[in-house]
N, C-alpha and C positions, 0 to 999 in steps of 0.2 A: 664495646664503647657505648657509654650511656650519656644521654643528653636529654634536654626537654625544650621543646618549642611548640609553637602553634602553626597551623597550615598557612595563615596569613603572613607570618614572619618568614617562613620558608620560601614563599613565593617572592618576597622582596629580595631575599638573599640571591636567588637564581635568576632574577629579572624575568619571571615567568607569569603566565596568566592562568588563574584557577578556572578550570573547565567545570569542575563540580567538586563539592565537598564543603564541610562546615569550616568557617574561618578560624574557630577556636579549637579545632580538632587537635588533641594532644599527641605529640610525636616524641618517642623516647629512644629510637634505635635506627640503625641502617642495616640493610641486608640485600642479598641477591633476590631476584623475583621468586625463585623456587624455595627459598628458605625464610622469607619475610613473614613476620607476625603482624598482629592487628594494630601495633603502634609503630611500625617500622616504615622508613622511607626507602624506596627502591627506584629503579629507572629502567626504561626500555631503550637500550642503546644500539640494538642490532635486530633486524627483522627476523633473524633465525630464532629469537627468543619470544616471538609473538605468542606462541601457544602457552608458554609459561606465564606470560603477561595476562592472558585471558582467565587463568585460574589462580593467580597469585592471591595470597592473603594479606598483602601489604596494605597499610593504612593509606599511603599516597604513593603514586608512581609519577616520576618525571617522564614525560612522553614528548616525541617530536610534534611540532605544530602540524595540525591537520588530523591527528589521531583523536577519535572521539569514542571508540568502542572500549571494551575492557570490562573487568569484573565490576558488578554493581556495588560491591562493598568498598571499592577503592576510590579515594579522591584522586583527581588527575590535575597535574600542572603542566601546561604546554610551554616548552622552551625551544630555543634554536638548536641546542646541542645537548641532549640528555646526559651523555657521558661526561662532558665538561661541567655541566651543572651539578651532577652528582659529586664530582671532584671538589667543587666549591663547598658542598655540604660537609664532605669528609674533612676538608681542611679546616673549616670553621670549628668543628667540634673536636677535632684532634688537638687543636691549640687550646680549646677550652678545658679539655680533660687533662692536659699536661702543661700547666702554666709554667713559664720560665721563672725560676727563682734564683737570683744570683747567690752563689756560695762557693767557697773554696774547701774542698774535702781535706780533712787533716792528713790523709795519705797522698795528697798531691804535692808536687814540688813546683814552686814558682820562683825563678831566679830574681833576686832583688833588683837587677838592672833591667828587667823586662818592663816594657812600656804598656801599662794597662791600668784600668780602674777596678780594683778588686771588688768594689761594691756593685759593679755593673756587668760582671761576667760570671759564668759558672765553670768550675774546673772539677772534674770527677776524680774518683780514687785512682791512683796510679799514674795520672797524667803528669807530663813534664813540660814546663815552659822554660826554655833555656835563655841564656844571657842575650840581652839585646832584642829579644823577640817583641813584637807588638801584637796585641789582641784588642779588637774593637769592642765597643759597648754592645751588650746583648748577645755576645757569642758564647757558645758552649763548647768546651773541650772535653771529649768523652773519656771513658776509662782507658787508661794505658796509652792514650794518644801522646804524641811527641810533637811539639812545636820547637824546631831547632833554632840555633843561634841566628839572630837577625832576621828571622822569617817574619812575615807580616800577614796577620789574619784580619780581615775587614769586620764590619759591623754585622750583627745578627746572623752569624755563620753557625752551622752545626757540624762540628768536627767529631765524628763518631768514634766508637771504640777501636783502638789499635791502629789508628791512622798515624802516618808519619808525614809531616811537612818539613822537608829538609832545609838546610841553612840557606838564608837569603831569598827563599821563594816567596812569592806574593800571591795572596788569595784575596779576591775582591769581596764585596758585600753580599750577604744573603747566599753564600755558597754552602752547598751540602757535600760533605765528603763521607761516603758510606764506609762501613767498617773495613779495615784492612787496606784502604787506599794508600798509595805511596806517591807523594808529590815531590819530585826533585831528586830521585835516585840517579846515580851516574849514568850518562849515556853509554851505549855499547860501542866503544871506540878503541881500536887497537891497530898498530902498524907491525908488519912482519919484518923483523930485523935479526940478523945473525942466528937464524934458525928458531926463533921464538916470537911469540906475540907480545908486543910491548904496549902497555896500557897508555892511552892518551888522556891526559888530565881533562876533566870536564869542569869548567870554571864558570859556566853560565847559570841561569836560573830557570824556573818555571813561573809563568804568570797566568793566573786564572782570572777571567773577567767576572763582573757581577752576575749573580743569578745562575752560575754554573753548578751542575751537579755531576759528581764523579762516583761511579758505582763501586761496589765492594770488590776489593782485591784488584782493582785497576791500578796500573803503574804508568806514570808519566815521567819521562827522563828529562833531567836538566840539560840545557844546551851545552855543547862543547864550549861555545862562547856566545854571548848575547842571550836570547830568550827562546824557550819553548813556550808557545802562547796558545791558550784555549779561550776563544772569544766569548763575549757576553752571551748568556742565555743558552749556551750549548749544553747538551745532556749526554753523558757518556755512561754506558751500561757497565755491568760487572765484567771482570776478566778481560779487559781491553789493555793492549800495550801500545803506547805512543812514544816513538823514538825521539832522540834529541833534535832540537832545532826545528821541530814541526811547528807549523802555524795553522791552527784550526780556526775557521771563521766564526761569525756570530750565529747563534741559534742552529747549530748543526746537531744531528742525531747520529750517534755511533753505537752500534749494537754489539752485544756480547761476543767475545772470542775473536774480535777483529784485531789485526796487527798492522800498525802504520809505521813504516820505516823512516829513518831520520831525514830531516830537511824536506819533508813533503808539505805541500800547502793545499789546504782546502778552503774554498770560498765560503760565502755565507749560505745558510740554509741547505747544506749538503746532508743527505741521508745515506748512511753506510750501514747496510744490513749485516746480519750475523756471519761470522767466519770469513769476512772479506780480508784479503791480504793486499797490501799496497807497498810497492817497492819504494826506495828512497829517491828523493830529488825529483819528484813529479808534482804537477799542479793539476788540481781538479776544480773545475769552475763552479760558480755559485749555482745552487738549486739542482745540481746533479744528484741522481739516485743510483746507488750501487746495490744491486740485488745480492741475495745471500750467496756466499762462497765465490763471489767474483774475484778475479786476480788481476790487479791493475799493474801494468808494466810500462805505461807511458802516460803522457798528459791526456786529460779528458776535458772536453768542452762542457760548459755549464748548461743547465736546462734540459738535459737528456737523461734517459734511463739506460743503464749499462748492465750487462750480464756476461757470464762465461769467464773462461780462463784461456787465453788472455781476454780481459774485458773488452767488449765491443758493444755497439748499440744493440739494445734489446731486440729490436726487430730483425737485425742481421743474425744475432745468436739464435733466435727462434727458427729462422730459415736453415741455419746450419744444422740444428738438432733434427729438423724435419728431414733433411737430406740423409743424415746418419741413420735415422729410423728406416729409410727406404733401402739401405744397403743390402740387407739379406735378400730382398726380392730381386734387386738388381743383380746380385751375384748368381742367384738361381737362374735368371734369364740368360746371363752370360754363359753359364755352364750348359744350359740347354742348347744355346747356339753352337758351343764347342762340340757337343755330342751329336749334333745333327749331321 
């Protein structure tokens, strides 16, 4: 990624204070501390990289406020959160190097009844926009993506390669759907009758709020009736399964390989770590944190950290694990008493 700016401009972008360095220092790249060159921007986001920071060849390093040491060759900009500030830099120049240019690829298909302005969207090769679909201005439909009948895509969305947005589903503004995501596949619903499993029709939709991001190959099932909802600002990792009629609150984080069964409700600002499993029809309160591989079998109050299977308060799970580690010694003591 190549770009060009001066140290003074960079400081304005990240709302930082220049500790040292020439205001017109030219900057043309970004890199990690250990790989940065004499015109690169880097950052110190974790104390464990302090040794790399001391010997980096970077032109400028974004550092936490209060840090004043470092290599004499590097300019320093103090910021509140170096990792977040560096993300701002990356975002600015990623957009600068990949300008959005409206265009409809000749090998794309856009149904004449679709509601959109062809001069304000981008549709890549192999993409399909079906009858009655709506696509907002500034949105990009990636290669081989499908926007099904009567689906709605908001403004400034990035629908990447091989994504499927199924019929009647609604995607808000500034949503990112990473490659292979499926929004609105049928919920997993069957009834056992006369010795076989009979499919239950799934006639609801999926609704994604503004600024949601859905990871690669993640699947979100349409509701049996009504809506499966992902709230504003929530970020869902790769390879996550969310069942029908789930309601995920605002600004939640759901990490890879998590499975959430149908009709589960998450409050706002819930964090769900990797490989968590959640049974259906439970409620998890706002600001709860589920640690990796937790198994949720019942309702959980908000504002707490949970671990284990079945999930319980983290402090209680740690006590249980400590007791289990003591079992071999306890068994040895019991055997000694029996042999006495």
